[in-house]
C-alpha positions as CSV (number, residue, x, y, z in Angstrom):
1,M,-7.8,-2.9,-38.9
2,F,-4.6,-1.3,-38.0
3,E,-6.2,2.1,-38.0
4,S,-8.7,1.3,-35.4
5,L,-5.9,-0.3,-33.2
6,E,-3.9,2.9,-33.7
7,N,-7.1,5.1,-32.6
8,I,-7.8,2.8,-29.7
9,L,-4.0,3.3,-28.5
10,K,-4.4,7.3,-29.0
11,Q,-7.5,7.1,-26.9
12,I,-5.9,5.1,-24.0
13,T,-2.7,7.6,-24.2
14,K,-5.1,10.7,-23.9
15,S,-6.9,9.0,-21.0
16,L,-3.7,7.8,-19.2
17,Q,-2.4,11.9,-19.8
18,R,-5.5,13.0,-18.0
19,L,-5.2,10.7,-15.2
20,E,-1.6,11.9,-14.7
21,L,-2.7,15.5,-14.4
22,L,-5.4,14.4,-12.1
23,I,-2.9,12.5,-9.9
24,Q,-0.4,15.7,-10.3
25,L,-3.3,17.8,-8.8
26,L,-3.9,15.4,-5.8
27,L,-0.5,14.5,-4.8
28,P,0.7,17.7,-3.3
29,K,-2.1,17.2,-0.5
30,L,-0.5,13.8,0.3
31,I,2.3,15.3,2.3
32,T,1.1,15.6,6.1
33,K,0.7,13.0,8.4
34,S,-3.1,13.1,8.7
35,A,-3.6,13.2,4.7
36,V,-1.5,9.9,4.7
37,A,-3.2,8.2,7.4
38,K,-6.6,9.2,5.7
39,F,-5.0,7.6,2.2
40,L,-3.6,4.6,3.9
41,K,-7.0,4.4,6.1
42,V,-4.9,3.8,9.4
43,S,-4.8,6.1,12.2
44,A,-1.9,8.9,12.9
45,E,-0.5,6.7,15.5
46,E,-0.1,3.8,13.1
47,I,1.8,6.1,10.9
48,N,4.1,6.9,13.8
49,D,4.7,3.2,14.3
50,Y,5.5,2.8,10.7
51,I,8.0,5.4,11.1
52,E,9.5,4.1,14.2
53,T,9.8,0.5,13.1
54,G,11.1,1.6,10.1
55,E,8.3,0.6,7.4
56,F,8.4,4.1,6.4
57,K,12.2,5.1,5.5
58,L,13.7,8.5,5.6
59,N,14.4,9.8,2.3
60,E,12.4,7.0,0.7
61,H,8.8,7.7,2.3
62,Y,9.3,10.8,4.1
63,I,11.8,13.6,4.4
64,I,12.6,16.1,7.3
65,N,11.8,19.6,5.8
66,E,13.5,22.9,6.5
67,H,11.3,23.4,9.4
68,N,12.3,20.4,11.1
69,K,8.9,18.6,10.2
70,I,8.2,15.3,8.3
71,E,7.0,15.7,4.7
72,F,5.8,12.5,3.1
73,I,6.8,11.5,-0.5
74,P,3.4,10.9,-2.0
75,E,4.7,8.4,-4.9
76,A,6.5,6.4,-2.5
77,L,3.0,6.1,-0.4
78,I,1.5,4.9,-3.2
79,E,3.8,2.3,-4.0
80,F,3.6,1.3,-0.1
81,K,-0.2,1.3,-0.2
82,M,-0.3,-1.1,-3.3
83,N,2.5,-3.4,-1.8
84,Y,0.7,-3.2,1.6
85,I,-2.6,-4.4,0.2
86,N,-0.8,-7.3,-1.4
87,K,0.7,-8.5,2.1
88,I,-3.0,-8.3,3.6
89,K,-4.2,-10.7,0.8
90,I,-1.0,-13.0,1.4
91,I,-1.6,-13.1,5.3
92,K,-5.3,-13.8,4.7
93,K,-4.8,-16.4,2.3
94,K,-2.2,-18.1,4.8
95,E,-4.9,-17.8,7.8
96,K,-7.5,-19.7,5.8
97,E,-5.1,-22.4,5.2
98,K,-4.8,-23.2,8.9
99,I,-6.4,-26.5,10.3
100,V,-7.4,-26.5,13.9
101,L,-7.9,-29.7,15.4
102,S,-9.6,-31.1,18.6
103,K,-7.9,-32.1,21.6
104,V,-8.8,-35.7,20.8
105,S,-7.6,-35.7,17.1
106,S,-4.5,-33.8,18.3
107,K,-4.0,-36.8,20.8
108,I,-4.2,-39.4,18.1
109,L,-2.1,-37.7,15.7
110,K,0.6,-37.4,18.1
111,G,0.7,-40.7,18.9
112,I,0.8,-41.5,15.1
113,L,3.6,-39.3,14.3
């Protein structure tokens, strides 16, 4: 029994190692504004907004390279995307909880409360 579990763990480890290598191949391409916009499924203007509003932080999400150009940090962008997706889900849940009352109902409730 333990041998089969050990074999399964070895297979999982090999799969994770392959995925890590694949990610390492893809990450260097995720340094330009257009690549980041495509990865996050937003416009380049929205990337500029993230920088201006501080959602993307200097030396955390991007750096200024020796040519005085913005270069993004792929690992931080992956983390940002994961957190960003979670924020969207939370916002959508809150919107569903809203109750809209008619004018009559609203007046009645105001009189009671």
